[in-house]
Biopython code that builds the backbone (N, CA, C, O; Angstrom):
import numpy as np
from Bio.PDB.StructureBuilder import StructureBuilder

atoms = [
    (1, "ASN", "N", (-9.519, 2.975, 1.487)),
    (1, "ASN", "CA", (-9.666, 3.036, 2.931)),
    (1, "ASN", "C", (-9.104, 4.298, 3.543)),
    (1, "ASN", "O", (-9.134, 4.459, 4.764)),
    (2, "GLY", "N", (-8.578, 5.220, 2.697)),
    (2, "GLY", "CA", (-8.087, 6.476, 3.165)),
    (2, "GLY", "C", (-6.651, 6.478, 3.721)),
    (2, "GLY", "O", (-6.138, 7.525, 4.113)),
    (3, "GLN", "N", (-6.007, 5.296, 3.752)),
    (3, "GLN", "CA", (-4.642, 5.232, 4.233)),
    (3, "GLN", "C", (-3.672, 5.617, 3.085)),
    (3, "GLN", "O", (-3.996, 5.446, 1.910)),
    (4, "PRO", "N", (-2.498, 6.131, 3.441)),
    (4, "PRO", "CA", (-1.464, 6.368, 2.435)),
    (4, "PRO", "C", (-1.035, 5.007, 1.845)),
    (4, "PRO", "O", (-1.026, 3.982, 2.526)),
    (5, "GLY", "N", (-0.678, 5.047, 0.532)),
    (5, "GLY", "CA", (-0.271, 3.841, -0.067)),
    (5, "GLY", "C", (0.439, 4.049, -1.378)),
    (5, "GLY", "O", (0.756, 5.180, -1.745)),
    (6, "LEU", "N", (0.688, 2.985, -2.077)),
    (6, "LEU", "CA", (1.339, 3.044, -3.424)),
    (6, "LEU", "C", (0.919, 1.888, -4.236)),
    (6, "LEU", "O", (0.518, 0.844, -3.721)),
    (7, "VAL", "N", (1.013, 2.081, -5.547)),
    (7, "VAL", "CA", (0.742, 1.070, -6.539)),
    (7, "VAL", "C", (2.039, 0.838, -7.315)),
    (7, "VAL", "O", (2.638, 1.779, -7.836)),
    (8, "ALA", "N", (2.453, -0.389, -7.382)),
    (8, "ALA", "CA", (3.677, -0.742, -8.127)),
    (8, "ALA", "C", (3.281, -1.385, -9.417)),
    (8, "ALA", "O", (2.511, -2.345, -9.389)),
    (9, "ARG", "N", (3.759, -0.917, -10.564)),
    (9, "ARG", "CA", (3.452, -1.481, -11.855)),
    (9, "ARG", "C", (4.703, -1.953, -12.549)),
    (9, "ARG", "O", (5.782, -1.375, -12.410)),
    (10, "ARG", "N", (4.526, -3.038, -13.314)),
    (10, "ARG", "CA", (5.664, -3.560, -14.102)),
    (10, "ARG", "C", (5.106, -3.724, -15.557)),
    (10, "ARG", "O", (4.120, -4.429, -15.772)),
    (11, "ASP", "N", (5.734, -3.085, -16.497)),
    (11, "ASP", "CA", (5.281, -3.183, -17.868)),
    (11, "ASP", "C", (3.816, -2.826, -18.071)),
    (11, "ASP", "O", (3.123, -3.413, -18.902)),
    (12, "GLY", "N", (3.358, -1.841, -17.287)),
    (12, "GLY", "CA", (1.989, -1.367, -17.365)),
    (12, "GLY", "C", (0.945, -2.161, -16.651)),
    (12, "GLY", "O", (-0.239, -1.831, -16.712)),
    (13, "VAL", "N", (1.370, -3.237, -15.951)),
    (13, "VAL", "CA", (0.515, -4.124, -15.246)),
    (13, "VAL", "C", (0.721, -3.961, -13.744)),
    (13, "VAL", "O", (1.861, -3.970, -13.280)),
    (14, "THR", "N", (-0.383, -3.810, -12.957)),
    (14, "THR", "CA", (-0.218, -3.648, -11.523)),
    (14, "THR", "C", (0.322, -4.938, -10.936)),
    (14, "THR", "O", (-0.271, -6.007, -11.079)),
    (15, "ALA", "N", (1.487, -4.810, -10.257)),
    (15, "ALA", "CA", (2.203, -5.968, -9.706)),
    (15, "ALA", "C", (1.944, -6.039, -8.173)),
    (15, "ALA", "O", (1.980, -7.135, -7.613)),
    (16, "ALA", "N", (1.690, -4.919, -7.496)),
    (16, "ALA", "CA", (1.480, -4.926, -6.052)),
    (16, "ALA", "C", (0.796, -3.648, -5.618)),
    (16, "ALA", "O", (0.938, -2.620, -6.281)),
    (17, "VAL", "N", (0.081, -3.683, -4.552)),
    (17, "VAL", "CA", (-0.519, -2.507, -3.929)),
    (17, "VAL", "C", (-0.141, -2.551, -2.443)),
    (17, "VAL", "O", (-0.268, -3.601, -1.813)),
    (18, "ALA", "N", (0.309, -1.463, -1.887)),
    (18, "ALA", "CA", (0.704, -1.403, -0.505)),
    (18, "ALA", "C", (-0.077, -0.287, 0.204)),
    (18, "ALA", "O", (-0.364, 0.751, -0.392)),
    (19, "ALA", "N", (-0.407, -0.505, 1.447)),
    (19, "ALA", "CA", (-1.097, 0.491, 2.255)),
    (19, "ALA", "C", (-0.269, 0.598, 3.580)),
    (19, "ALA", "O", (0.298, -0.379, 4.070)),
    (20, "PHE", "N", (-0.240, 1.807, 4.107)),
    (20, "PHE", "CA", (0.597, 2.058, 5.288)),
    (20, "PHE", "C", (-0.301, 2.571, 6.435)),
    (20, "PHE", "O", (-1.137, 3.441, 6.193)),
    (21, "ASP", "N", (-0.160, 2.079, 7.630)),
    (21, "ASP", "CA", (-0.865, 2.556, 8.799)),
    (21, "ASP", "C", (0.165, 3.327, 9.650)),
    (21, "ASP", "O", (1.263, 2.823, 9.883)),
    (22, "THR", "N", (-0.167, 4.503, 10.101)),
    (22, "THR", "CA", (0.774, 5.302, 10.842)),
    (22, "THR", "C", (0.265, 5.476, 12.321)),
    (22, "THR", "O", (-0.936, 5.408, 12.578)),
    (23, "ALA", "N", (1.153, 5.688, 13.215)),
    (23, "ALA", "CA", (0.849, 5.919, 14.611)),
    (23, "ALA", "C", (1.925, 6.784, 15.236)),
    (23, "ALA", "O", (3.082, 6.788, 14.814)),
    (24, "ALA", "N", (1.505, 7.518, 16.258)),
    (24, "ALA", "CA", (2.488, 8.366, 17.019)),
    (24, "ALA", "C", (3.249, 7.491, 17.961)),
    (24, "ALA", "O", (2.665, 6.642, 18.635)),
    (25, "PHE", "N", (4.581, 7.685, 18.025)),
    (25, "PHE", "CA", (5.417, 6.877, 18.872)),
    (25, "PHE", "C", (6.147, 7.700, 19.921)),
    (25, "PHE", "O", (7.323, 7.471, 20.207)),
    (26, "GLY", "N", (5.437, 8.650, 20.480)),
    (26, "GLY", "CA", (5.985, 9.444, 21.596)),
    (26, "GLY", "C", (6.969, 10.520, 21.158)),
    (26, "GLY", "O", (7.470, 11.269, 21.996)),
    (27, "THR", "N", (7.249, 10.610, 19.891)),
    (27, "THR", "CA", (8.189, 11.666, 19.428)),
    (27, "THR", "C", (7.454, 12.871, 18.854)),
    (27, "THR", "O", (8.068, 13.848, 18.426)),
    (28, "GLY", "N", (6.087, 12.776, 18.855)),
    (28, "GLY", "CA", (5.337, 13.864, 18.290)),
    (28, "GLY", "C", (5.128, 13.763, 16.818)),
    (28, "GLY", "O", (4.405, 14.565, 16.228)),
    (29, "ALA", "N", (5.770, 12.757, 16.195)),
    (29, "ALA", "CA", (5.637, 12.567, 14.736)),
    (29, "ALA", "C", (5.073, 11.150, 14.501)),
    (29, "ALA", "O", (5.408, 10.207, 15.217)),
    (30, "ASP", "N", (4.212, 11.032, 13.481)),
    (30, "ASP", "CA", (3.734, 9.722, 13.094)),
    (30, "ASP", "C", (4.837, 8.925, 12.396)),
    (30, "ASP", "O", (5.664, 9.469, 11.665)),
    (31, "ARG", "N", (4.816, 7.664, 12.642)),
    (31, "ARG", "CA", (5.753, 6.746, 11.932)),
    (31, "ARG", "C", (4.892, 5.590, 11.410)),
    (31, "ARG", "O", (3.766, 5.368, 11.855)),
    (32, "ILE", "N", (5.465, 4.875, 10.463)),
    (32, "ILE", "CA", (4.764, 3.731, 9.878)),
    (32, "ILE", "C", (4.719, 2.615, 10.972)),
    (32, "ILE", "O", (5.744, 2.187, 11.502)),
    (33, "ALA", "N", (3.503, 2.188, 11.266)),
    (33, "ALA", "CA", (3.344, 1.082, 12.238)),
    (33, "ALA", "C", (3.089, -0.259, 11.593)),
    (33, "ALA", "O", (3.528, -1.297, 12.088)),
    (34, "ARG", "N", (2.354, -0.226, 10.449)),
    (34, "ARG", "CA", (2.065, -1.470, 9.738)),
    (34, "ARG", "C", (2.083, -1.221, 8.225)),
    (34, "ARG", "O", (1.775, -0.134, 7.737)),
    (35, "ILE", "N", (2.448, -2.252, 7.539)),
    (35, "ILE", "CA", (2.430, -2.202, 6.034)),
    (35, "ILE", "C", (1.671, -3.413, 5.552)),
    (35, "ILE", "O", (1.981, -4.542, 5.933)),
    (36, "TRP", "N", (0.678, -3.185, 4.716)),
    (36, "TRP", "CA", (-0.071, -4.235, 4.079)),
    (36, "TRP", "C", (0.258, -4.229, 2.601)),
    (36, "TRP", "O", (0.235, -3.176, 1.963)),
    (37, "VAL", "N", (0.570, -5.417, 2.037)),
    (37, "VAL", "CA", (0.912, -5.518, 0.655)),
    (37, "VAL", "C", (0.068, -6.622, 0.059)),
    (37, "VAL", "O", (-0.046, -7.713, 0.619)),
    (38, "VAL", "N", (-0.523, -6.322, -1.090)),
    (38, "VAL", "CA", (-1.346, -7.247, -1.879)),
    (38, "VAL", "C", (-0.589, -7.534, -3.149)),
    (38, "VAL", "O", (-0.269, -6.609, -3.895)),
    (39, "ARG", "N", (-0.284, -8.825, -3.423)),
    (39, "ARG", "CA", (0.367, -9.249, -4.695)),
    (39, "ARG", "C", (-0.425, -10.309, -5.427)),
    (39, "ARG", "O", (-0.040, -10.746, -6.511)),
    (40, "ASN", "N", (-1.519, -10.716, -4.842)),
    (40, "ASN", "CA", (-2.346, -11.784, -5.427)),
    (40, "ASN", "C", (-2.982, -11.234, -6.712)),
    (40, "ASN", "O", (-3.778, -10.297, -6.649)),
    (41, "PRO", "N", (-2.635, -11.809, -7.887)),
    (41, "PRO", "CA", (-3.193, -11.278, -9.147)),
    (41, "PRO", "C", (-4.691, -11.305, -9.229)),
    (41, "PRO", "O", (-5.259, -10.462, -9.924)),
    (42, "GLU", "N", (-5.371, -12.210, -8.572)),
    (42, "GLU", "CA", (-6.824, -12.191, -8.530)),
    (42, "GLU", "C", (-7.389, -10.972, -7.866)),
    (42, "GLU", "O", (-8.405, -10.430, -8.300)),
    (43, "LYS", "N", (-6.732, -10.533, -6.805)),
    (43, "LYS", "CA", (-7.210, -9.345, -6.117)),
    (43, "LYS", "C", (-6.791, -8.072, -6.747)),
    (43, "LYS", "O", (-7.362, -7.020, -6.461)),
    (44, "LEU", "N", (-5.754, -8.132, -7.646)),
    (44, "LEU", "CA", (-5.273, -6.931, -8.309)),
    (44, "LEU", "C", (-5.935, -6.641, -9.655)),
    (44, "LEU", "O", (-5.630, -5.632, -10.290)),
    (45, "ARG", "N", (-6.819, -7.501, -10.084)),
    (45, "ARG", "CA", (-7.530, -7.323, -11.384)),
    (45, "ARG", "C", (-8.299, -6.045, -11.530)),
    (45, "ARG", "O", (-8.410, -5.498, -12.627)),
    (46, "ARG", "N", (-8.835, -5.562, -10.428)),
    (46, "ARG", "CA", (-9.644, -4.318, -10.508)),
    (46, "ARG", "C", (-8.813, -3.098, -10.575)),
    (46, "ARG", "O", (-9.349, -2.019, -10.829)),
    (47, "TRP", "N", (-7.476, -3.196, -10.356)),
    (47, "TRP", "CA", (-6.597, -2.028, -10.518)),
    (47, "TRP", "C", (-6.200, -1.820, -11.940)),
    (47, "TRP", "O", (-5.658, -2.722, -12.579)),
    (48, "PRO", "N", (-6.464, -0.634, -12.455)),
    (48, "PRO", "CA", (-6.090, -0.395, -13.859)),
    (48, "PRO", "C", (-4.598, -0.429, -14.081)),
    (48, "PRO", "O", (-3.840, 0.017, -13.220)),
    (49, "GLY", "N", (-4.175, -0.924, -15.164)),
    (49, "GLY", "CA", (-2.733, -1.039, -15.466)),
    (49, "GLY", "C", (-2.350, 0.023, -16.399)),
    (49, "GLY", "O", (-1.186, 0.114, -16.786)),
]
sb = StructureBuilder()
sb.init_structure("model")
sb.init_model(0)
sb.init_chain("A")
sb.init_seg("    ")
for serial, (resi, resn, name, xyz) in enumerate(atoms, 1):
    if name == "N":
        sb.init_residue(resn, " ", resi, " ")
    sb.init_atom(name, np.array(xyz, "f"), 0.0, 1.0, " ", f" {name:<3s}", serial, name[0])
structure = sb.get_structure()
């Protein structure tokens, strides 16, 4: 989806995927506004370990 994110692996197996949505908060700098985390093993099967 083009958002910044990370993949967390444990023992070579994908354990979680997180995506971050950023927004400007009046300071001129973007900050993290939302975090989405997927830990459902069924949804993580397509991620290579």
